[in-house]
C-alpha positions, 0 to 999 in steps of 0.5 A: 868383953863385948861382941865388938870387942870379940870379932875384933880380936877374932879378925885380929888373929884370924890367918889371912888368906892369899887369895889371888895366890889360891886362885893362879894355884887352883887354876895351874892344878885345874889345868893340870887335872885337864891336861891328864884328862885329855891325854887319858882321852886320846890314849884311849882314843889311839890304843884302843880306836875309839870315838872321842864320845866314847873315849870320854865316857870311858875317861869320865869313869875312869876319873869318877872311880879315881877320886872315890878311890883317893877319898876312900884311902884318904889321899883326896882329902889332903890333895884339896887342902893343898890344891883348893879349887884346882881338884874340884872339877864337877866329876872329881868334886861330885864323886868326892862329895858322895864317897865322903858322905857314904865313909862317914856314916858307913858304921851305923849299918846299910840302911841308917848310915850309908843308905840315908846319907849317901846323897848328902850333899850331892843330893842338892847339887842333883836336885838344883841341877835337875830343876834348874835343868827343867825351868831352862827348858820351859823357858826355851820352850816359851820363847821358841814356841 
């Protein structure tokens, strides 16, 4: 069997993904998560008389803690397979990537396992986030003086 025949065979048996269904489902799940987050913000503002900025900060901490806890308990991965990109809000996705990297290497010890692999996936997000911010600030300074 040559490469072309093998590729045809693989393509024939590869399950088809319904992209429109997944997109709509992710949109609805993401909207529902956003609705819950906004509800938490409103609840914190009303119950504790916080400003929107402070309530949003506390809500971000609650979401990060929840995503990390659910990852550690093994729920988040199962939810991700069902919800697709709907749960990958920047905060939950980042917390999940850090937590899952930490859990994958915890048996190798604190230094060589946990410490060296903690930001394995999240490190690239941090690196390119900082790099793109720096480039955009340079462009703003060059354009606007």
